Structure formats: C-alpha cells, structure tokens
DRENDREN-519801 format. One record per residue (C-alpha): residue number from 1; chain; x negated, y, z negated. Coordinates in nm, 4 decimals, always signed. Each point is the difference from the previous one (the first is absolute). Layout:
// residues N
REC  resi  chain         u         v         w
REC   NUM      A         X         Y         Z
...
// end
This chain:
// residues 445
REC  resi  chain         u         v         w
REC     1      A   -0.1496   -1.8923   +1.5996
REC     2      A   -0.1175   +0.0234   +0.3460
REC     3      A   -0.2301   +0.3095   +0.0712
REC     4      A   -0.0044   +0.1767   +0.2937
REC     5      A   -0.3562   +0.0791   +0.1617
REC     6      A   -0.1124   +0.2420   +0.2643
REC     7      A   -0.3222   -0.1487   +0.1507
REC     8      A   -0.1866   +0.2441   +0.2398
REC     9      A   -0.2850   -0.1128   +0.1802
REC    10      A   -0.1253   +0.0676   +0.3572
REC    11      A   -0.1083   -0.3489   +0.0908
REC    12      A   +0.3297   -0.2090   +0.0831
REC    13      A   -0.1708   -0.3328   -0.0751
REC    14      A   -0.0755   +0.1282   -0.3386
REC    15      A   +0.3387   +0.1345   -0.0579
REC    16      A   +0.1606   -0.3615   +0.1284
REC    17      A   -0.2160   -0.1761   -0.2629
REC    18      A   +0.0271   +0.1994   -0.2990
REC    19      A   +0.3551   +0.0359   +0.0638
REC    20      A   +0.0799   -0.3623   +0.0233
REC    21      A   -0.1840   -0.0561   -0.3092
REC    22      A   +0.2375   +0.2595   -0.2016
REC    23      A   +0.3097   -0.1666   +0.1644
REC    24      A   -0.1156   -0.3454   -0.1058
REC    25      A   -0.0039   +0.1305   -0.3461
REC    26      A   +0.3615   +0.1643   +0.0112
REC    27      A   -0.0742   +0.3433   +0.0931
REC    28      A   +0.1681   +0.2313   +0.2727
REC    29      A   -0.2578   +0.1340   +0.2258
REC    30      A   +0.0103   +0.2964   +0.2198
REC    31      A   -0.2868   +0.0395   +0.2516
REC    32      A   -0.1488   +0.3026   +0.1677
REC    33      A   -0.2878   +0.0393   +0.2032
REC    34      A   -0.0593   +0.3707   -0.0752
REC    35      A   +0.0038   +0.2580   -0.2591
REC    36      A   +0.2608   +0.2252   +0.1890
REC    37      A   +0.2378   -0.3068   +0.0321
REC    38      A   -0.0581   -0.0994   -0.3653
REC    39      A   +0.0933   +0.3479   -0.1343
REC    40      A   +0.3336   +0.0052   +0.1936
REC    41      A   +0.0561   -0.3683   -0.1115
REC    42      A   -0.0505   +0.1049   -0.3544
REC    43      A   +0.2676   +0.2850   +0.0101
REC    44      A   +0.2480   -0.2425   +0.1849
REC    45      A   -0.0475   -0.3360   -0.2039
REC    46      A   -0.1309   +0.1187   -0.3491
REC    47      A   -0.2254   -0.3098   -0.0650
REC    48      A   -0.1159   -0.1067   -0.3427
REC    49      A   -0.3809   +0.0196   +0.0980
REC    50      A   -0.2074   +0.1186   +0.2827
REC    51      A   -0.3165   -0.2055   +0.0909
REC    52      A   -0.2222   +0.2028   +0.2320
REC    53      A   -0.3221   -0.1149   +0.1655
REC    54      A   -0.2763   +0.2111   -0.1420
REC    55      A   -0.1482   +0.0701   +0.3387
REC    56      A   +0.3089   +0.2047   +0.0696
REC    57      A   -0.0035   +0.1788   -0.3462
REC    58      A   -0.0873   +0.3572   +0.0664
REC    59      A   +0.0975   +0.2381   -0.2399
REC    60      A   +0.2486   +0.1575   +0.2608
REC    61      A   +0.1287   -0.3535   +0.0305
REC    62      A   +0.0651   -0.0783   -0.3576
REC    63      A   +0.1520   +0.3392   -0.0456
REC    64      A   +0.2633   -0.0940   +0.2679
REC    65      A   +0.1188   -0.2239   -0.2605
REC    66      A   +0.0205   +0.2642   -0.2614
REC    67      A   +0.3883   +0.0282   -0.0062
REC    68      A   +0.0834   -0.3607   -0.0538
REC    69      A   +0.0342   -0.1759   -0.3098
REC    70      A   -0.1938   -0.2949   +0.1045
REC    71      A   -0.3682   -0.0388   -0.1393
REC    72      A   -0.2352   -0.0433   +0.2725
REC    73      A   -0.2584   -0.2850   -0.0256
REC    74      A   -0.3250   -0.0060   +0.2145
REC    75      A   -0.1437   -0.3162   +0.1206
REC    76      A   -0.3237   -0.1016   +0.1849
REC    77      A   -0.2400   -0.2723   +0.0253
REC    78      A   -0.3070   +0.1235   -0.2185
REC    79      A   +0.1393   +0.3620   -0.0078
REC    80      A   -0.2356   +0.3028   +0.0405
REC    81      A   -0.0747   +0.1360   -0.3434
REC    82      A   +0.0367   +0.3507   +0.1159
REC    83      A   +0.2927   -0.0531   +0.1835
REC    84      A   +0.1665   -0.1774   -0.2754
REC    85      A   -0.0569   +0.2837   -0.2533
REC    86      A   +0.1033   +0.2718   +0.2477
REC    87      A   +0.3387   -0.2105   +0.0488
REC    88      A   +0.0500   -0.0193   -0.3701
REC    89      A   -0.0727   +0.3660   -0.0271
REC    90      A   +0.2463   +0.0815   +0.2587
REC    91      A   +0.2875   -0.1908   -0.1560
REC    92      A   -0.0076   -0.3771   +0.0653
REC    93      A   +0.0748   -0.2107   -0.3079
REC    94      A   -0.2567   -0.2709   +0.0686
REC    95      A   -0.2838   -0.1111   +0.2293
REC    96      A   -0.0046   -0.4075   +0.0389
REC    97      A   -0.2838   -0.2071   +0.1379
REC    98      A   +0.1544   -0.2772   +0.1965
REC    99      A   -0.3449   -0.1741   +0.0773
REC   100      A   -0.0100   -0.2364   -0.2820
REC   101      A   +0.3590   -0.1078   -0.0035
REC   102      A   +0.2827   +0.1834   +0.2294
REC   103      A   +0.2496   -0.1579   -0.2660
REC   104      A   -0.1073   +0.2965   -0.2273
REC   105      A   +0.1964   +0.2558   +0.2447
REC   106      A   +0.3220   -0.2047   -0.0912
REC   107      A   -0.0737   +0.0631   -0.3971
REC   108      A   -0.0767   +0.3596   +0.0541
REC   109      A   +0.2979   +0.0786   +0.2306
REC   110      A   +0.2429   -0.1551   -0.2496
REC   111      A   -0.1471   +0.2189   -0.2678
REC   112      A   +0.0255   +0.3168   +0.2027
REC   113      A   +0.3698   -0.0970   +0.0778
REC   114      A   +0.1002   -0.0438   -0.3618
REC   115      A   -0.1444   +0.3177   -0.0961
REC   116      A   +0.1993   +0.1570   +0.2947
REC   117      A   +0.3107   -0.1633   -0.0942
REC   118      A   -0.0189   +0.0965   -0.3797
REC   119      A   -0.0728   +0.3525   +0.1168
REC   120      A   +0.3206   +0.0007   +0.1978
REC   121      A   +0.2080   -0.1333   -0.2843
REC   122      A   -0.1404   +0.2401   -0.2174
REC   123      A   +0.0857   +0.2967   +0.2249
REC   124      A   +0.3537   -0.1273   +0.0414
REC   125      A   +0.0435   -0.0518   -0.3748
REC   126      A   -0.1206   +0.3547   -0.0651
REC   127      A   +0.2176   +0.1490   +0.2634
REC   128      A   +0.3061   -0.1930   -0.1421
REC   129      A   -0.0687   +0.1237   -0.3451
REC   130      A   -0.0072   +0.3375   +0.0997
REC   131      A   +0.3590   -0.0232   +0.1574
REC   132      A   +0.1857   -0.2474   -0.2108
REC   133      A   -0.1923   -0.0329   -0.3368
REC   134      A   -0.1829   +0.3014   -0.0691
REC   135      A   -0.3518   -0.1507   -0.0527
REC   136      A   -0.1181   +0.3244   +0.1688
REC   137      A   +0.1310   +0.1828   -0.3048
REC   138      A   -0.2889   -0.1321   -0.1927
REC   139      A   -0.2103   +0.2708   +0.1779
REC   140      A   -0.2456   +0.0562   +0.2748
REC   141      A   -0.3342   +0.0582   -0.1461
REC   142      A   -0.2630   -0.2659   +0.1005
REC   143      A   +0.0210   -0.1819   -0.3538
REC   144      A   +0.3647   -0.0237   +0.0131
REC   145      A   +0.0097   -0.1112   +0.3445
REC   146      A   -0.2400   -0.2998   -0.0620
REC   147      A   +0.2602   -0.0796   -0.3132
REC   148      A   +0.2814   +0.0082   +0.2567
REC   149      A   -0.1807   -0.2238   +0.2224
REC   150      A   -0.0714   -0.2420   -0.2682
REC   151      A   +0.3721   -0.0115   -0.1040
REC   152      A   +0.1204   -0.0441   +0.3592
REC   153      A   -0.2390   -0.2977   +0.0372
REC   154      A   +0.0869   -0.1376   -0.3346
REC   155      A   +0.3674   -0.0248   +0.0995
REC   156      A   -0.1089   -0.2643   +0.2475
REC   157      A   -0.1577   -0.2202   -0.2710
REC   158      A   +0.3342   -0.1040   -0.1278
REC   159      A   -0.1107   -0.2818   -0.2306
REC   160      A   -0.2522   +0.1935   -0.1654
REC   161      A   +0.0272   +0.1300   -0.3534
REC   162      A   -0.0228   +0.3698   -0.0210
REC   163      A   -0.1011   +0.2117   -0.2843
REC   164      A   +0.0990   +0.3747   +0.0054
REC   165      A   -0.1796   +0.2060   -0.2713
REC   166      A   +0.0439   +0.3563   -0.0666
REC   167      A   +0.1216   +0.2706   -0.2541
REC   168      A   +0.3853   +0.0083   -0.0901
REC   169      A   +0.1596   +0.1744   +0.2749
REC   170      A   -0.2303   -0.0406   +0.3035
REC   171      A   +0.2396   -0.2007   +0.2017
REC   172      A   -0.1215   -0.3715   -0.0566
REC   173      A   +0.3715   -0.1203   +0.0269
REC   174      A   +0.0455   +0.1805   +0.3205
REC   175      A   -0.3037   -0.1264   +0.1602
REC   176      A   +0.0920   -0.3605   -0.0886
REC   177      A   +0.3359   +0.0346   +0.1595
REC   178      A   -0.1680   +0.1554   +0.3135
REC   179      A   -0.2373   -0.3070   +0.0266
REC   180      A   +0.2961   -0.2374   -0.0408
REC   181      A   +0.2073   +0.2149   +0.2801
REC   182      A   -0.3179   -0.0005   +0.2176
REC   183      A   -0.0667   -0.3807   -0.0197
REC   184      A   +0.1579   -0.3268   +0.1153
REC   185      A   +0.2182   +0.0096   -0.2948
REC   186      A   +0.1914   +0.3128   +0.1011
REC   187      A   +0.3845   -0.0814   -0.0260
REC   188      A   -0.0535   -0.2388   -0.2791
REC   189      A   +0.0429   +0.0522   -0.3746
REC   190      A   -0.2163   +0.2701   -0.1825
REC   191      A   +0.0697   -0.0356   -0.3667
REC   192      A   -0.1863   +0.2170   -0.2723
REC   193      A   -0.0261   -0.0808   -0.3734
REC   194      A   -0.1623   +0.2008   -0.2584
REC   195      A   -0.2053   -0.1935   -0.2616
REC   196      A   -0.0052   +0.2827   -0.2467
REC   197      A   +0.2134   +0.0034   -0.3252
REC   198      A   +0.1883   -0.3294   +0.0574
REC   199      A   +0.0297   -0.3063   -0.2584
REC   200      A   -0.2118   -0.2782   +0.1647
REC   201      A   +0.2623   -0.2588   +0.0031
REC   202      A   +0.2321   +0.2473   +0.1990
REC   203      A   -0.2717   +0.1022   +0.2266
REC   204      A   -0.0834   -0.3776   +0.0692
REC   205      A   +0.3741   -0.0702   +0.0873
REC   206      A   -0.0025   +0.3072   +0.2262
REC   207      A   -0.3198   -0.1190   +0.2002
REC   208      A   +0.0404   -0.3722   -0.0162
REC   209      A   +0.3801   -0.0789   -0.0529
REC   210      A   +0.1439   -0.1865   -0.2617
REC   211      A   +0.1977   -0.3194   -0.0776
REC   212      A   +0.3393   -0.0046   -0.1940
REC   213      A   -0.0142   -0.0195   -0.3534
REC   214      A   -0.3713   +0.0884   -0.0374
REC   215      A   +0.0984   +0.2899   -0.2081
REC   216      A   +0.3199   +0.1448   -0.1464
REC   217      A   +0.0847   +0.2320   +0.2915
REC   218      A   -0.0889   -0.2532   +0.2595
REC   219      A   +0.3556   -0.1146   +0.0619
REC   220      A   -0.0961   -0.1234   +0.3514
REC   221      A   -0.2946   -0.0729   +0.2292
REC   222      A   -0.1500   +0.3043   +0.1490
REC   223      A   -0.2659   +0.0496   +0.2746
REC   224      A   -0.2854   +0.2371   -0.0671
REC   225      A   -0.1417   +0.2787   +0.2266
REC   226      A   -0.2804   -0.2530   +0.1448
REC   227      A   +0.2596   -0.2112   +0.1041
REC   228      A   +0.2566   +0.2447   +0.1289
REC   229      A   -0.2761   +0.1718   +0.1938
REC   230      A   -0.1224   -0.3261   +0.1555
REC   231      A   -0.1509   +0.1028   +0.3610
REC   232      A   -0.0182   +0.3519   -0.1257
REC   233      A   -0.1955   +0.2310   -0.2537
REC   234      A   +0.0273   +0.0529   -0.3965
REC   235      A   -0.1858   +0.2816   -0.1185
REC   236      A   -0.0871   +0.0001   -0.3648
REC   237      A   -0.0601   +0.3419   -0.1471
REC   238      A   -0.2487   +0.0579   -0.2664
REC   239      A   -0.1620   -0.3538   -0.0064
REC   240      A   -0.2152   +0.0976   -0.2851
REC   241      A   +0.2945   -0.0067   -0.2368
REC   242      A   +0.0990   -0.3622   +0.0908
REC   243      A   +0.0330   -0.1971   -0.3157
REC   244      A   -0.2965   -0.2610   -0.0720
REC   245      A   +0.2195   -0.2903   +0.0022
REC   246      A   +0.1302   +0.0883   +0.3504
REC   247      A   -0.3323   +0.0510   +0.1372
REC   248      A   -0.1091   -0.3676   +0.0750
REC   249      A   +0.3398   -0.0727   +0.1701
REC   250      A   -0.0585   +0.2794   +0.2265
REC   251      A   -0.3328   -0.1447   +0.0834
REC   252      A   +0.1527   -0.2988   +0.0722
REC   253      A   +0.2196   +0.1421   +0.2466
REC   254      A   -0.2968   +0.1735   +0.1806
REC   255      A   -0.1792   -0.3313   +0.0035
REC   256      A   +0.2650   -0.2504   +0.0955
REC   257      A   +0.2901   +0.2182   +0.1067
REC   258      A   +0.2355   -0.1749   -0.2209
REC   259      A   +0.1353   +0.0291   -0.3389
REC   260      A   +0.2713   -0.1279   -0.2273
REC   261      A   +0.3028   +0.1916   -0.1378
REC   262      A   +0.0158   +0.0635   -0.3674
REC   263      A   +0.1195   -0.3226   -0.1660
REC   264      A   -0.0445   -0.1956   +0.3352
REC   265      A   -0.1966   -0.3034   +0.0908
REC   266      A   -0.0056   +0.0058   +0.3874
REC   267      A   -0.2667   +0.2026   +0.1943
REC   268      A   +0.1533   +0.2409   +0.2460
REC   269      A   -0.2226   +0.1166   +0.2873
REC   270      A   +0.0503   +0.3304   +0.1632
REC   271      A   -0.1613   +0.2125   +0.2872
REC   272      A   +0.0107   +0.3286   -0.1890
REC   273      A   -0.2814   +0.2657   +0.0480
REC   274      A   -0.0781   +0.1505   -0.3386
REC   275      A   -0.1201   +0.3787   -0.0480
REC   276      A   -0.1080   +0.1389   -0.3244
REC   277      A   -0.0635   +0.3530   -0.1358
REC   278      A   -0.1776   +0.1433   -0.2878
REC   279      A   -0.0848   +0.3479   -0.1705
REC   280      A   -0.2663   -0.1458   -0.1961
REC   281      A   -0.3389   -0.1572   +0.0557
REC   282      A   +0.0730   -0.3746   +0.0006
REC   283      A   -0.3919   -0.0722   -0.0233
REC   284      A   -0.0151   +0.1614   -0.3257
REC   285      A   +0.3259   -0.1708   -0.1220
REC   286      A   -0.2001   -0.3414   +0.0872
REC   287      A   -0.2925   +0.1178   -0.2025
REC   288      A   +0.2530   +0.0855   -0.2862
REC   289      A   +0.1360   -0.3497   +0.0302
REC   290      A   +0.3480   +0.1609   +0.0789
REC   291      A   +0.0062   -0.1551   +0.3366
REC   292      A   -0.0991   -0.3493   +0.1417
REC   293      A   -0.3246   +0.0306   +0.2263
REC   294      A   +0.1102   -0.2609   +0.2449
REC   295      A   +0.3298   +0.1761   +0.0443
REC   296      A   -0.1883   +0.3157   +0.0574
REC   297      A   -0.2136   -0.1476   +0.2738
REC   298      A   +0.3077   -0.1427   +0.1744
REC   299      A   +0.1555   +0.3220   +0.0097
REC   300      A   -0.2828   +0.1943   +0.1082
REC   301      A   -0.0380   -0.1643   +0.3490
REC   302      A   +0.1143   +0.3189   +0.1733
REC   303      A   -0.0171   +0.2881   -0.2469
REC   304      A   +0.1113   +0.3355   +0.1274
REC   305      A   -0.0865   +0.3215   -0.2065
REC   306      A   +0.2464   +0.2851   +0.0502
REC   307      A   -0.1383   +0.3292   -0.0561
REC   308      A   +0.1457   +0.2745   -0.2365
REC   309      A   +0.1401   +0.2926   +0.1685
REC   310      A   -0.2730   +0.2372   -0.1560
REC   311      A   -0.2648   -0.2128   +0.1691
REC   312      A   +0.1713   +0.0545   +0.3527
REC   313      A   -0.1114   +0.2658   +0.2345
REC   314      A   +0.2027   +0.3186   +0.0581
REC   315      A   +0.1409   -0.1391   +0.3396
REC   316      A   +0.1007   -0.3238   -0.1613
REC   317      A   +0.1856   +0.1966   -0.2904
REC   318      A   +0.1640   +0.2345   +0.2512
REC   319      A   +0.0887   -0.3267   +0.2095
REC   320      A   +0.1587   -0.1409   -0.3054
REC   321      A   +0.1915   +0.3109   -0.0972
REC   322      A   +0.1368   +0.0250   +0.3315
REC   323      A   +0.1105   -0.3705   +0.0149
REC   324      A   +0.1611   +0.0322   -0.3387
REC   325      A   +0.1771   +0.3146   +0.0946
REC   326      A   +0.1438   -0.1698   +0.3229
REC   327      A   +0.1413   -0.2829   -0.1983
REC   328      A   +0.1441   +0.2405   -0.2586
REC   329      A   +0.1640   +0.1906   +0.2850
REC   330      A   +0.1767   -0.3108   +0.0981
REC   331      A   +0.1041   -0.0815   -0.3825
REC   332      A   +0.1122   +0.3565   -0.0459
REC   333      A   +0.1417   +0.1620   +0.3141
REC   334      A   +0.0893   +0.2954   -0.1800
REC   335      A   -0.3370   +0.0663   -0.1220
REC   336      A   -0.2565   +0.2596   +0.1640
REC   337      A   -0.1539   -0.1002   +0.3362
REC   338      A   -0.3372   +0.1719   -0.0643
REC   339      A   -0.2511   +0.0863   -0.2882
REC   340      A   -0.1478   +0.3248   -0.0539
REC   341      A   -0.3723   +0.0557   +0.0529
REC   342      A   -0.0567   +0.0560   -0.3747
REC   343      A   +0.2012   -0.3180   -0.0790
REC   344      A   -0.2263   -0.2060   +0.2411
REC   345      A   -0.3204   +0.1575   -0.1528
REC   346      A   +0.1377   -0.0885   -0.3874
REC   347      A   +0.0666   -0.3569   +0.1353
REC   348      A   -0.3430   -0.0535   +0.1747
REC   349      A   -0.1852   +0.1667   -0.3013
REC   350      A   +0.1554   -0.1961   -0.2574
REC   351      A   -0.1728   -0.3230   -0.1414
REC   352      A   +0.3003   -0.2147   -0.0373
REC   353      A   -0.0559   -0.2285   -0.2967
REC   354      A   +0.3258   -0.1692   +0.0911
REC   355      A   -0.1272   -0.0467   +0.3809
REC   356      A   +0.2799   -0.0408   +0.2638
REC   357      A   +0.2726   -0.0752   -0.2547
REC   358      A   -0.0532   +0.3320   -0.1743
REC   359      A   -0.0285   +0.1911   +0.3254
REC   360      A   +0.3310   -0.1542   +0.1092
REC   361      A   +0.1692   +0.0895   -0.3000
REC   362      A   -0.1168   +0.3526   -0.0301
REC   363      A   +0.0925   +0.0613   +0.3695
REC   364      A   +0.3332   -0.1641   -0.0222
REC   365      A   +0.0862   +0.2302   -0.3182
REC   366      A   -0.1173   +0.3116   +0.2100
REC   367      A   +0.2274   -0.0945   +0.2863
REC   368      A   +0.2887   -0.0599   -0.2174
REC   369      A   -0.0346   +0.3232   -0.1762
REC   370      A   -0.0342   +0.1757   +0.3287
REC   371      A   +0.2847   -0.1806   +0.1684
REC   372      A   +0.1552   +0.2222   +0.2653
REC   373      A   -0.3112   +0.2084   +0.0308
REC   374      A   -0.2172   +0.0237   +0.3344
REC   375      A   -0.3166   -0.0608   -0.1979
REC   376      A   -0.1302   -0.1566   -0.3053
REC   377      A   -0.1647   +0.2887   -0.1674
REC   378      A   -0.2330   +0.0374   -0.3091
REC   379      A   +0.3023   +0.0957   -0.2302
REC   380      A   +0.1526   -0.3173   +0.0674
REC   381      A   -0.3006   -0.2148   -0.1453
REC   382      A   -0.0434   -0.0890   -0.3554
REC   383      A   -0.1357   +0.2391   -0.2390
REC   384      A   -0.3644   -0.1197   +0.0017
REC   385      A   -0.0278   +0.0463   +0.3634
REC   386      A   +0.1505   +0.3393   -0.0003
REC   387      A   -0.2533   +0.1184   -0.2605
REC   388      A   -0.3100   -0.1263   +0.1944
REC   389      A   -0.2563   +0.2728   -0.0804
REC   390      A   -0.0575   +0.2124   +0.3251
REC   391      A   +0.2633   -0.1434   +0.1857
REC   392      A   +0.3183   +0.0939   -0.1749
REC   393      A   -0.0107   +0.3920   +0.0898
REC   394      A   -0.1051   -0.0453   +0.3601
REC   395      A   +0.2265   +0.0886   +0.2602
REC   396      A   +0.0380   -0.2424   +0.2907
REC   397      A   +0.1157   -0.0273   +0.3576
REC   398      A   +0.2623   -0.2549   +0.0598
REC   399      A   -0.1769   -0.2969   +0.1934
REC   400      A   +0.0775   -0.3655   +0.0805
REC   401      A   -0.2552   -0.2815   -0.0725
REC   402      A   -0.0569   -0.0232   +0.3649
REC   403      A   -0.0905   +0.3736   +0.0342
REC   404      A   -0.2177   -0.0103   -0.3091
REC   405      A   -0.1828   -0.2769   +0.1581
REC   406      A   -0.0194   +0.1793   +0.3258
REC   407      A   -0.1497   +0.3151   -0.1631
REC   408      A   -0.2536   -0.1934   -0.1859
REC   409      A   -0.1390   -0.1870   +0.2928
REC   410      A   -0.0300   +0.3153   +0.1921
REC   411      A   -0.1901   +0.1787   -0.2743
REC   412      A   -0.2272   -0.2881   -0.0411
REC   413      A   -0.0936   -0.0299   +0.3495
REC   414      A   -0.0579   +0.3875   +0.0223
REC   415      A   -0.2229   -0.0367   -0.2941
REC   416      A   -0.1960   -0.2529   +0.1660
REC   417      A   -0.0212   +0.1958   +0.3163
REC   418      A   +0.2271   -0.2522   +0.1768
REC   419      A   -0.2394   -0.3154   -0.0793
REC   420      A   +0.2626   -0.2787   -0.0223
REC   421      A   -0.2427   -0.2326   -0.1544
REC   422      A   -0.0906   +0.2241   -0.3079
REC   423      A   +0.3626   +0.0967   -0.0293
REC   424      A   +0.1113   -0.3398   -0.0321
REC   425      A   -0.2581   -0.0852   -0.2604
REC   426      A   +0.1180   +0.2767   -0.2127
REC   427      A   +0.3718   -0.0786   +0.0357
REC   428      A   -0.0621   -0.3668   -0.0955
REC   429      A   +0.1228   -0.1607   +0.3361
REC   430      A   -0.1402   -0.1549   +0.3025
REC   431      A   -0.0913   +0.2128   +0.3158
REC   432      A   +0.2641   -0.2035   +0.1869
REC   433      A   +0.2535   +0.0974   -0.2426
REC   434      A   -0.0845   +0.3589   -0.0037
REC   435      A   +0.0143   +0.0070   +0.4138
REC   436      A   +0.3349   -0.1270   -0.0319
REC   437      A   +0.1145   +0.2480   -0.2319
REC   438      A   -0.1467   +0.2724   +0.2183
REC   439      A   +0.2018   -0.1212   +0.2975
REC   440      A   +0.3136   -0.0384   -0.2356
REC   441      A   -0.0366   +0.3470   -0.1359
REC   442      A   -0.1250   +0.1573   +0.3323
REC   443      A   -0.3013   +0.1536   -0.1815
REC   444      A   -0.2543   +0.1804   +0.2185
REC   445      A   -0.3325   -0.0383   -0.1465
// end
C-alpha cells in the first residue's frame, strides 16, 4: 500500500533529496518549506505521516499538527538531545538520527504511516458499529471500550480462529456475529452449531457432512456446515463439549483447512473462518484430559473474555439496559416507551446471574405485562424485583433513562464542585465522554 508522506524542511535542496528517496521507494510525497504551509496541507490532504525537520520543531510548531491523525516523526543529522526530548514531550511520535544511514527515515515513516492507517480503520469500525451493529452497546467505560477496540480489530483478521469465553448469557454469540459482519466476510454465510447434547456421529455429520449410506438415515450425500459456509464463518458454541473423537478432526481443519465427509475418502478444502465459544475453562479441561491440549492452543490464538454483567460499571449496565429496551420497543410496539426510575434502579442494582439473557427476559416480560401503558413500573416486574428490601415501598417520579442519566451526572458534577476529571472517575467514564454528555444534556457545571 502506498504511503502518503508530508515532508517539511526549510531547505529546498534537502526537501528535493529526501523526497526523491521516498518517491523511489514508492511513497507519495508532499513537500512544504514552512510549518504554516505544512499545517494547511495536513488539513487538506490527510497524509499518513508527517516528517518534520527537528530544527523547526518548537512546541508551538508540533502543536499545530495536534488536530491531525498523522503521527509526527522528527529527523536531523545528530539531533540535539534536549530538542529531541522536548519534541517527544510535546507530541512527536519519534526522533530519527539520519547521520549514520538516511534510509532509517524510510523505515520510521513506514511504521508511523502503518500506525495512522490502523488508527483510522479502528475509528471507522467503531463508528460503524455504533450505528449498524451496536458494538457501542457493550458500554463506554475504559475497560469495555478497550474490549470494543479489540473486537473491532479482530474483525479484520478474518482467517484467525477466535475463542470467545464467558458465562452463559454474556453475549458470546452476538459478539461473534458482530465480528463476522464487520470483517471482509460480511455478506457471506454465518452458521452456528451447538456442541452440547448431541450424538457424536450426528454432530460430526452436521459439521463435516456425510456420504450416502454411511448410516441408516444417510439416504443421500450431504454437505456439512464447514463446506456450506466456505468463504464465511462457522461459530461452534460450547466447544468444551465437543466429543473426544471429533476433536482431532477439528484440529486437522485448523491446521490444513481441509477435511473429509463422514464416510468419505476425498479431502475437501475450504476457506471458512472458525469461531468457538466456551462457558468453561478449557485450560482446566486440558488438565483433566477432557480436551486435547494441541486443539486448545490452536483455538486460543485470539481469546476474548467477555465480563459478566455484575462486573460491568453502572454506566455500562445503563447503556446495556437502554439498548435492550430499544430493541424490545421494536419487537413489542405496544410495550411502554419508557422505564420508571425505580425500575431502572432495580435493574442496575441486581447482580444478573443469567447476565444479558436474563436481563432481556425480565424486561421483555415486564413490557408484555405493561402493554399499552406509558411506562414500565415496579408492579410490572417479577415478584423478586417488587419485593426488594428498601425499594418496594418508595414513591417515585416517572423518569426516562435519559432523564435519570442527566440527573445523576448533574448531581455528581455538583458534588465535585464542577471538577470534570474527578466526576468522570467516579462515574466510570472518560473525561471526553463526560464532556460530550454535558453538551448533550446542556448541563451547566
């Protein structure tokens, strides 16, 4: 891929020489003789990397590139140590000494450009997931945002086997589908198969296919999921329950991308991405000799652990509840459009041992009971929620989730005297997220 490089130096001869070297290496080069011209060009052309002469790199100069996505690489022959340190402190990604070998600048620029491209891809993916796939529904706390970034990047590694672990109901299958839809295989087949509670022969037939006559019910040749999903994705749920006799055959698929149908003699090659989920610790299954060690390591190339709802922050739970409610409003158009404050409090305080699945089931039931009402109230919830000690008898003011969040942020800011950093820390969100919500709700702090 061709990198676009913005090269800035106040010596026209140096610009020509370095620029020619980069162009010979296949890069697109934009040359500027001043910081002012460079900043204007950056906004217009959005290069992959900026190469700036150290002699021009004042803090104000580097700050001029702060609004761009391209990393800044400073360069000089035998760079002054103090100037280099100051440059790094004010935002430069790297300082390159070109005195020994000018070619090192090529390597540094290529690396910086690669970082910038990855950053742009990730930003685009996260923006897309918020509108199309709901990856933003995972939450907005720093740990969950890191998880969302990991998931978005894994979507692009479309030949890598993926292991999704977590308790029942945390959304492993949903995340697998999101990764498929965000990657190059989107639009191709996405097939799921549960490994639990099936006869080994039947499960093997479903996965690999079978030849006619291999067993009594096999009245015709049939393709398995791996073959049907060629070019797409197969998600195997609860891989820890995969029968021992099938495990070496699945290992062969991972190693050779080929297999044989049940009863067949011909190798079948496929380009199918494999994802697996597990509620158990596969490492413990390996120690207990219930699961093959070599298969475990092949499956664990890209492990993703999804946290239970009880371990997620209040804002993440609130976002999850909002997302589930929005989905259910589409499925149950006669259901209440809002939740009472006491209902929200109970949902946020509950530990949810059944995780997201349980939360959705409880809310769906409540919306069906409250069909035709303007709001889900406590009396519409199951008995164990209505009987919560200290909550059941309290009077409440009807309030939407948005109003509740607005009120809580406003109270937290006032408690901390308007200090946004301390308020964001208590709320479990980033300072930037807090500022956006302050603007959204027009909060004066």
